[in-house]
C-alpha positions in Angstrom: 130.4 96.4 57.3 130.5 100.3 57.1 128.8 100.3 53.8 125.7 98.3 54.9 122.4 100.1 55.4 121.4 97.8 58.3 124.5 98.6 60.3 124.0 102.4 60.2 120.2 102.1 60.6 120.7 99.9 63.6 123.2 102.3 65.1 120.8 105.2 64.6 117.9 103.3 66.3 120.2 102.1 69.1 121.0 105.8 69.8 117.2 106.6 69.9 116.6 103.6 72.2 119.4 104.7 74.6 117.9 108.2 74.7 114.4 106.9 75.4 115.7 104.6 78.1 117.7 107.4 79.7 114.7 109.8 79.6 112.5 107.1 81.1 115.0 106.5 83.9 115.0 110.3 84.7 111.2 110.3 84.9 111.2 107.8 87.7 110.4 104.1 87.1 108.3 103.4 90.1 107.4 99.7 90.7 105.6 97.1 88.8 102.4 97.6 90.9 102.8 101.4 90.9 104.6 102.4 87.8 106.1 105.9 87.6 105.8 108.2 84.6 109.0 106.8 83.1 108.2 103.1 83.5 106.8 102.5 79.9 109.5 104.7 78.3 112.3 102.9 80.1 111.1 99.4 79.1 110.2 100.6 75.6 113.7 102.1 75.2 115.3 98.8 76.3 113.2 96.9 73.8 114.2 99.3 71.1 117.9 98.8 72.0 117.6 95.0 71.8 115.9 95.2 68.4 118.4 97.7 67.0 121.3 95.7 68.3 120.1 92.7 66.4 119.9 94.8 63.2 123.3 96.3 63.8 124.8 92.9 64.3 123.2 91.6 61.1 124.6 94.7 59.3 128.1 94.1 60.8 128.0 90.5 59.5 127.6 91.9 55.9 123.9 91.0 55.5 121.4 93.3 53.8 121.7 95.9 51.0 124.5 98.4 50.6 123.8 102.0 51.7 124.0 103.3 48.2 121.4 100.8 47.0 118.7 102.3 49.2 118.7 105.6 47.2 119.0 104.0 43.7 115.8 104.7 41.8 114.4 107.1 44.4 111.7 109.4 43.1 113.2 112.7 44.4 110.5 114.9 43.0 107.9 113.0 45.2 110.2 113.2 48.2 110.5 117.0 47.8 106.7 117.4 47.3 105.9 115.4 50.4 108.3 117.4 52.5 106.9 120.7 51.2 103.3 119.5 51.8 104.1 118.6 55.4 105.7 122.0 56.0 102.6 123.7 54.5 100.5 121.4 56.7 102.4 122.5 59.8 102.1 126.2 58.9 98.4 126.1 58.2 97.4 123.6 60.9 96.3 126.2 63.5 94.6 128.6 61.0 92.7 126.0 59.0 92.2 123.3 61.7 92.8 119.6 61.7 90.0 118.4 59.4 90.7 120.9 56.5 94.5 120.5 56.7 94.4 116.7 56.8 91.8 116.6 54.0 94.0 118.9 51.8 97.1 117.0 52.6 95.5 113.6 51.7 94.0 115.0 48.5 97.3 116.5 47.5 99.2 113.2 48.2 96.6 111.1 46.4 96.4 113.5 43.4 100.0 114.7 42.8 102.4 112.4 44.6 101.0 109.0 44.0 97.9 109.5 41.8 94.7 107.7 42.7 91.4 108.1 40.8 89.3 110.9 42.2 86.3 108.5 42.7 88.5 106.7 45.2 90.7 109.5 46.6 88.0 111.9 47.6 86.0 109.4 49.7 89.2 108.1 51.3 90.5 111.5 52.2 87.1 112.6 53.5 86.6 109.4 55.5 90.1 109.4 56.9 90.1 113.1 57.9 86.7 113.0 59.6 87.2 109.5 61.0 90.5 110.4 62.7 89.1 113.6 63.9 86.1 111.8 65.4 88.2 109.2 67.2 90.7 111.8 68.5 88.2 114.5 69.4 85.1 112.6 70.5 86.3 109.2 71.7 89.8 110.0 73.1 88.9 113.6 74.0 92.0 115.1 72.4 91.6 118.7 71.6 92.5 119.4 68.0 92.6 122.9 66.4 89.3 123.7 64.7 90.7 126.6 62.8 90.7 130.3 63.5 89.2 131.0 60.1 85.9 129.9 61.5 85.8 132.9 63.8 85.4 135.2 60.7 82.5 133.2 59.2 79.0 134.1 60.4 77.0 131.3 62.0 80.0 129.0 62.1 82.0 130.9 64.8 80.5 128.5 67.5 82.6 125.7 65.9 85.8 127.5 66.7 85.0 127.2 70.4 
């Protein structure tokens, strides 16, 4: 039981579910007709607890792979590259802005981590970056960083807001 991946994964998500439920409770539930700010979090946390309990029970019964089997054959070089790319993304996010950072991240992932032909990776990265930016910025009205580098470029400083 203690060597099963599902058991430990289920316990981890049970802890996350309990935390989400507790935080939802602290934010006030409200009523069904007038939900409070914690209403969705509370019920989502309970749902997470129920699902994670079913996974934990399955792991306790001895079902599923062993914990050691999950890491066998892992491509650690790729894992390290993805973590490094995400750290660089976080560092440069404000300076370069959402579109440039996400474009660079996607191109890096599709070129070095899991190679894709450039005729496919470039349009996908461009479309995904600009598409997500458009939905978040223009449709959902979420303010994303445009990049402080634009302030130094003549005729483009108006884009930086």
